[in-house]
N, C-alpha and C positions, 0 to 999 in steps of 0.2 A: 405638098402644096400648101402655101400659106393661106390662111383665112382672110379673104378680102372684103368682109362685110362692111368694115368701117374705113372711111377715108382717113387720110392723115389728119390729125387734129391741127387746128390753127388757133392762134391766140387772137381773140377779138374782144371788142368792147361793145356791150349791149346795154340798152336802157329798157327797163320794164318794171312790172309789179310782181312781187313774190306771191304766188298763188298755191293753195293746197291742192294736191292731186291724189293723196291717199290718206285714209283715216283708220284708226283702230279704236273702237269704242269712243267715238267723238273726239279723239285726240289726233291732231295732224301728225303724220309720221313721214310724209314725203312731200316735198315742195318743188315747184318749177318756176321759171322766170317767164312770164307772159310778156314778150318783148314788143317793142314798138314796130318791129318788122312783121307783125301779125303772126309770129311763130311762137311755139311753146318749147322751152328748153328745160328738160329735166335737170335738176341741179345734183350732180354726182356727190358733192359734199354738202348735201342739203341739211344734215343734222345741225349745222352751224347757223342755219337761216330759219329754223322753225319759229323763233320768236319774232320774226320780221314779216309774217304773213300780212298781206295787204299794204306793204311798204314799197314805195318806188325807189329803185336803186339804179345806179350805173355800175355795171360789173364787168371786170376784165378777167378773162380766163381762157382755158383751152376748150374750144368748141369742136364737137365731133358730130358728124351727120352720117347715118348709115343708109343703106339702099331702101329701107322701109320708111324713110323720111322721119326717123326718130332722131331728135336733136338732143344733145346733152352739153352741159357746160360744167367744168370744174373751176369754180371761182377762186382766183388768186387774191384779188383785191376788189373792194367796192366802196362806193360812197352813197349815202342816203341822200335822195333828192327831196328837199322839203316842198318846193313849189313846182309840182308837175302838172 
């Protein structure tokens, strides 16, 4: 029987701020997108966004939600929003 924990991912565009969610000795090692829909999306390819902490972006990518309300996004493309 297939594992059905995760729903099929959909491509969505979200706007929000890159926020740190995990540190190692004061260094940010994992980030999330705190989106304008009041949800937090862990960024699967977050290593590419570590230098953008506290930056507002519009991101398009594959969004996955599981039954425990964990949301993730794998960002394919993004734009920095200067005046948010």
